[in-house]
N, C-alpha and C positions, 0 to 999 in steps of 0.2 A: 808602635809599628816596627816590624822586623827590618833589620838592615839588609839590603840586597846587594851591596857592593861598596867600594871605597868612595868617600865623598870627594868633592873638588878640593884641591889643595893638599890631599893626602899623598902618601907614598906612591899611590897608583898613578899620579900625574908627573912624576919626576923623570919618566922614561927609563926607569931601572929595568934591566932585562934579566935580572937574576931569576932563579927558579921560584922564589917566593912571590915575585911580582907577576901577576896575571891579570888580563883584562876582566872587567866586571861582566857578569852574565847579561845577556841581551834581554832588556825589559821593554822593548818596543811592543806596541799593541799588535795582536795577531789579526790576520784576515778573518773576515766574517765566516763563521762555520768551522774554524779551526778548533781543535780540542785543547783546552787550557786547564791544567790541573791547579789546585790551590797554591797560593803564594808560598814560596819556600822561606824558611827561617834562616837565621844566621848560621846555625850549624849546617844547614843544607848548602849554603854558599861556600862554607869552608870545604865541604866534601866535593863540590864542583871544582874548586881550585885544585884540590888534591888529585882528583881524577884527571884533570888536564895535565898535571905535572907528571903523573905516572903513566899517562897514555892508556889507562885502563878504565873499564866501566864499572861503577859501583852499583851493585844490585840493591834495589829498594826492598825494604822489608820491615818487620816489626823491630822497634828499638833503635832505628837509625834516623828517626825524625821524619820519615816519609808518611803522608796520610794514607790511611787504609779505609777500604769500604766496610760495609756491615759484615761481609763474610770473611774478613781478615785478609783480603787481597790488597796488595800495595798498588797505588796508582802509578802509571809510568811517568817518566820525567816529562817536563813541559815540552810540547812539540814533538815527542818521540812517536814513531809509527809503532803500531801494535799489531804486527803480522801474526803473532802467535795466539791471538784471542780466539776463543771458541766461537764458531759461527752461530748466529741466532737461528734456532730451528724454525722451519716454516709452519704456519698453522695447518691443522689437519685438512681444512677445506682446500688449501692451496697445493697439497701434496699430489703428485701425479699429473699436475698441469704442465703443459709444455713451457719451458723457459726460453727466453730469447737467446739465440746463438750469437756467434761472433759477427755474422753478417746482418744481424737484425731479425732473422727469421727464427722460427721455432726450433728449439734444440731437439735432437733425436729422442724419441720416447725410450725410456728404460724398461717399459713393461714388455713381457714376452709376447710374441705375436700369437694371434688366435690360431688354434689348430685348424688345418684345412679339412673340409668335409670329405669323407670317404665316398668316392663315387663307385657305385656298383654297376658293372657292365656285364651283360650276359655274353657268354662265349658262343659266337657263331659256329666256330669249329666244333664245340661240344654238341650243339643242337644238330648239326649236320651228321655228326658221328652217330648220335642216337637214331636219327631218321634212317641212316644207311643200315644200321643193325636191324631195325624193324623190317626194312625192305629185304634184307638177306633172309631173315627167318621166315617172312611171309611169302617168299618165292618171287617177289617182284624183280629182284636181281637174280637171274637164272645162272646156275653153275655152268662154267665153261664160256660164258659170254664176256666180251670185253666192253668196258664202259670208260669213256673219257671224262675228265674233270670238267671241261667246258660244257659238255652236254648235260651232265648231272647238275652243274651250277644253274643252267637255264631251267631245269626242272624244279629246283628248290628256290629259284629267284635270288641267287647269290652269285658272287664271282667264283672263278675257278680255284682261287687260292685256298679258301677254307675247305672246299671239297677235296682238293689234292692232299691237304694235311690230314683230313679225316681218313681218306683211303690209305694213306701211308700207315696210320695207326692200325687199320684193319689188316694191312699186310703184316705188321708185327704180330698181330693176334692169329694170323694164319687163315683169315677168311678170304683174302684176295692175294694175288701176286702181281708184281709190276711187269708191264709189257712196254719196253722202250718205244717211245715215239707214238704210242697208241693209247695207253691208259692203264687200266687195271682189269685183270681177269678174275672172275669169281672161281674159287677152287672147287674141284669136284672130289669129294671125299669118298674113298672106296671103303669096302667092308673091313679091310685090314686096318686102315687108319682109325676107323671108328672103334674097332676092337682094342687097339692100342690105347686109345683115350679112356675106354672103359676100364682097362686093366690098371692104368695109372690112378684113376679115381678110386678104384677099389683098394689099392695098396695104401692110399692116403686115408680114406674115410672109414673103411671097415674096422680097423683097430680102434679108432676113436669112438665109433658108434658102440662097439662092444664095451668099452670102458664107461661110456655114458649110460649104457643100459644098466650097469651095476651100481652107479653112483648117483644119478640124478633121480630125485623123488618123482612119484607119479603125477603129483599136481603140477609140476613144471612142464611135463610132457603134455598134460591136458590143456595148458595154456596155448599150445601150438595147434590145437584142433581147428580154430577159425582159419588158419592159413591153409591147412589141408582141404578144408571145405571150399576155399576160394579157388584152388586149383581145379576142383571138380566143376565149379560153375564156369570157369574159363574154358575147360575142355568141352563143355556142352555147347559153347558158341561155335566150335570148329575153327576158331581163329588161332593159328599157331603162334603168331606174334604176341597175342594176349596171354596165351597159356605159358609160354616160356618165361615171361616175367614173373608170374605167380609161382611157377615151378622153382625158379632160382631163389625167390624170396623165402619159400619154405625150407629149402636146403641150407640157405645162409642162417636162418633162425635155429635150425637143428645144430649146426656146427658151432654157432656162437656160444652154446652152452659149454663148450670145451674151454673157452677163455683164450684160445689161440687165434689172434687176429691174422697172423701170417697164413695159417692153415685156411682160414675162411677166404682170404683173398686169392690164394693159389687155386683152391678148389672151385671157386666161382669162375675163374678164368678157364679152367679145364671144362667146366660145365657148359660155358658159352660155346667153346669150340666144338663140343660134342653135339650141340644143337644145330650146327650148320653142315650140310645144306638142309633145307626143309624136307619134310616127308612128301613124297610125290604120290600121285594116284588120285582117285575120285575123292570128293569131299566127304562122303560117308565113311570111307576108309580112314581118312585123316582124323575124323571126329572119333571113330572107334578106338584108334591108337592112342589118342590123347586121353580118352576116358579111362582106358585100361591103365595108363601111366599114372593118372590121378588117383585111381583106386589103390595103388600100391602105397601111396602116402598114408592113407587111413590105416591100412594093414600094418605099416611100419610103426605108426604111433601106438597101435594096440599092443604090439610086441614090446615096445619100449616101456609102456606103462606097466605091463605084467612082468617086466624084467626077464623076458625070454631071450637070452643072449644068442643061442643057436639060431632061433628063428629070425632074429634081427640080422645076423650075418648073412643068411641065405636071401632075405628080402633085399638087402642093400646090393648084393652082387647081381641079382636078377634085375633090379631096377636100373642099374647102370648099363646093363646090356641093352635094354630097350629104351634108354633115355634119348 
């Protein structure tokens, strides 16, 4: 059996206080559950005495008499805390489960929160704006008349706020003008203003149409034939609100072949302004005017398919004048 300290009657009991005389290691039994390493040998006891004399800690390792485990790691000294030990990994089934917190409750989850669902809400203002545009084109909102937001709100079954916002957008587009403390007046476009809009449209679109007439193949123009036929069917109904939507769809499709999105957006805005106010007169006259305008779409496609550049230029200018 290895010697673990000086026996009774040895130099350790003489009360010698020299550096070589040191108390024997504590060999009292540990409390239940304490971690106890294997018994040290005589060489280990000498190292304990040397460590106490130098006031330093001797590292355990291979070759110094300290037991090692199967992986070659040295066991810590008897009763020494092992704060640097690698924590035991949790089983896979336990990962992600909430752990007890300091107050006994579940610890905060480390998993990222679930994404919030995207809520789609329809724009009341946008719906009112579309309805007002249809009313303007169809003549329900007469040029020169003043309309208040609360009255229009009652008509559409909404509050005055979205109506007022929609009317302000129409004021930006030039369809109405603000009348302080009263509401909005529908503008009356004269012949000069309509001529100016037609001139601006021609300056933008005629050069583009000429270039497209030379470069776009005939089969691409033929693909737009259904849109031209749709304008003819809309004109036959005599409903200007229905016609203007199909008319603008045809012109947007033609200009889209240029690949210039800004041109398409600006030209569409000018086209909308040129369509206000609506054509006045008997229903038969309005239907005839719309039918003549739709027939120009078919003639324009024929000229573009045949690459007739001069005819295309003349048709576009005349079409804008009567738009």
